[in-house]
C-alpha atoms as a printed R data frame, in Angstrom:
   type eleno elety resid chain resno      x       y      z
1  ATOM     1    CA   MET     A     1 33.056 -19.502  2.488
2  ATOM     2    CA   LYS     A     2 34.595 -17.040  0.034
3  ATOM     3    CA   LEU     A     3 31.135 -15.582 -0.663
4  ATOM     4    CA   VAL     A     4 30.490 -15.017  3.056
5  ATOM     5    CA   PHE     A     5 33.858 -13.292  3.402
6  ATOM     6    CA   GLU     A     6 33.157 -11.074  0.374
7  ATOM     7    CA   MET     A     7 29.725 -10.168  1.739
8  ATOM     8    CA   HIS     A     8 31.306  -9.288  5.081
9  ATOM     9    CA   GLU     A     9 33.942  -7.154  3.348
10 ATOM    10    CA   ASP     A    10 31.291  -5.334  1.282
11 ATOM    11    CA   MET     A    11 29.218  -4.607  4.340
12 ATOM    12    CA   ALA     A    12 32.274  -3.522  6.320
13 ATOM    13    CA   SER     A    13 33.297  -1.091  3.592
14 ATOM    14    CA   GLU     A    14 29.814   0.459  3.773
15 ATOM    15    CA   GLU     A    15 29.911   0.378  7.586
16 ATOM    16    CA   VAL     A    16 26.662  -1.619  7.890
17 ATOM    17    CA   ASN     A    17 25.680  -4.975  9.344
18 ATOM    18    CA   PHE     A    18 22.534  -7.076  9.529
19 ATOM    19    CA   THR     A    19 21.213  -4.961 12.409
20 ATOM    20    CA   ASP     A    20 21.109  -1.978 10.026
21 ATOM    21    CA   ALA     A    21 17.592  -0.533  9.665
22 ATOM    22    CA   ARG     A    22 17.360  -1.358  5.951
23 ATOM    23    CA   PHE     A    23 17.610  -5.061  6.762
24 ATOM    24    CA   SER     A    24 14.753  -4.880  9.280
25 ATOM    25    CA   ASP     A    25 12.132  -3.927  6.692
26 ATOM    26    CA   ASN     A    26 10.081  -6.937  5.709
27 ATOM    27    CA   PRO     A    27  9.492  -6.885  1.947
28 ATOM    28    CA   ILE     A    28  6.689  -9.436  2.157
29 ATOM    29    CA   ASP     A    29  4.330  -7.539  4.453
30 ATOM    30    CA   ASP     A    30  1.773  -7.124  1.658
31 ATOM    31    CA   VAL     A    31  1.913 -10.856  0.854
32 ATOM    32    CA   ILE     A    32  1.319 -11.677  4.517
33 ATOM    33    CA   ALA     A    33 -1.569  -9.184  4.661
34 ATOM    34    CA   ARG     A    34 -3.230 -10.935  1.705
35 ATOM    35    CA   GLY     A    35 -2.710 -14.330  3.388
36 ATOM    36    CA   ILE     A    36 -4.386 -12.980  6.519
37 ATOM    37    CA   ALA     A    37 -7.289 -11.616  4.455
38 ATOM    38    CA   ARG     A    38 -7.748 -15.049  2.831
39 ATOM    39    CA   GLY     A    39 -7.665 -16.781  6.234
40 ATOM    40    CA   GLU     A    40 -4.484 -18.712  5.394
41 ATOM    41    CA   ILE     A    41 -2.419 -16.936  8.067
42 ATOM    42    CA   VAL     A    42 -3.490 -16.316 11.655
43 ATOM    43    CA   PRO     A    43 -2.174 -12.910 12.794
44 ATOM    44    CA   GLU     A    44 -1.846 -14.122 16.395
45 ATOM    45    CA   ARG     A    45  0.723 -16.698 15.247
46 ATOM    46    CA   LEU     A    46  2.981 -13.956 13.881
47 ATOM    47    CA   ASN     A    47  5.709 -12.594 16.113
48 ATOM    48    CA   ALA     A    48  9.178 -11.138 15.547
49 ATOM    49    CA   ARG     A    49 10.841 -14.567 15.409
50 ATOM    50    CA   VAL     A    50  8.285 -16.031 12.986
51 ATOM    51    CA   MET     A    51  8.604 -12.950 10.784
52 ATOM    52    CA   ARG     A    52 12.360 -13.559 10.552
53 ATOM    53    CA   VAL     A    53 11.875 -17.118  9.258
54 ATOM    54    CA   LEU     A    54 11.391 -16.229  5.581
55 ATOM    55    CA   PRO     A    55 14.275 -13.776  5.168
56 ATOM    56    CA   SER     A    56 16.534 -16.009  7.261
57 ATOM    57    CA   LEU     A    57 15.823 -19.092  5.157
58 ATOM    58    CA   VAL     A    58 16.238 -17.150  1.922
59 ATOM    59    CA   MET     A    59 19.557 -15.730  3.129
60 ATOM    60    CA   HIS     A    60 20.687 -19.167  4.288
61 ATOM    61    CA   GLU     A    61 19.850 -20.679  0.905
62 ATOM    62    CA   ILE     A    62 21.778 -17.991 -0.961
63 ATOM    63    CA   VAL     A    63 24.847 -18.217  1.273
64 ATOM    64    CA   VAL     A    64 24.953 -22.023  1.383
65 ATOM    65    CA   THR     A    65 24.451 -22.579 -2.331
66 ATOM    66    CA   ALA     A    66 26.315 -19.435 -3.476
67 ATOM    67    CA   GLN     A    67 23.638 -19.148 -6.184
68 ATOM    68    CA   PRO     A    68 20.641 -16.880 -6.771
69 ATOM    69    CA   ILE     A    69 17.557 -18.317 -5.121
70 ATOM    70    CA   SER     A    70 14.999 -19.793 -7.496
71 ATOM    71    CA   ASP     A    71 11.283 -19.074 -7.546
72 ATOM    72    CA   GLU     A    72 10.702 -22.768 -6.836
73 ATOM    73    CA   THR     A    73 12.819 -22.597 -3.681
74 ATOM    74    CA   ILE     A    74 11.009 -19.498 -2.470
75 ATOM    75    CA   ALA     A    75  7.657 -21.181 -3.120
76 ATOM    76    CA   ALA     A    76  8.799 -24.290 -1.235
77 ATOM    77    CA   ILE     A    77  9.931 -22.225  1.766
78 ATOM    78    CA   ILE     A    78  6.568 -20.448  1.853
79 ATOM    79    CA   ASP     A    79  4.384 -23.504  1.176
80 ATOM    80    CA   GLN     A    80  6.282 -26.078  3.249
81 ATOM    81    CA   ILE     A    81  7.480 -23.953  6.168
82 ATOM    82    CA   PHE     A    82  5.892 -20.520  6.538
83 ATOM    83    CA   ILE     A    83  2.255 -21.340  5.778
84 ATOM    84    CA   PRO     A    84  2.163 -24.400  8.070
85 ATOM    85    CA   LEU     A    85  3.866 -22.323 10.774
86 ATOM    86    CA   THR     A    86  1.278 -19.540 10.570
87 ATOM    87    CA   ALA     A    87 -1.882 -21.349  9.436
88 ATOM    88    CA   PRO     A    88 -4.932 -21.846 11.623
89 ATOM    89    CA   LEU     A    89 -4.523 -24.781 13.987
90 ATOM    90    CA   PRO     A    90 -6.772 -27.779 13.278
């Protein structure tokens, strides 16, 4: 919990929170666009809530473990959660 408190203090000192515009940019838009082009992601299955899944899970992982997130964990979140959530239905 110390990490969460420190993060809160840092954000408070900068007078920002998670509704700040810089946190709304999705850094994986180009990855999603390539997935759509390959037919792995169905654009109609994407909405604001689904688009928050990846950053939310990454943030959760970092806060809960208090460690940098590994490439393996990111790959698992994408392969096991995001792709099945957005893939074409059978």
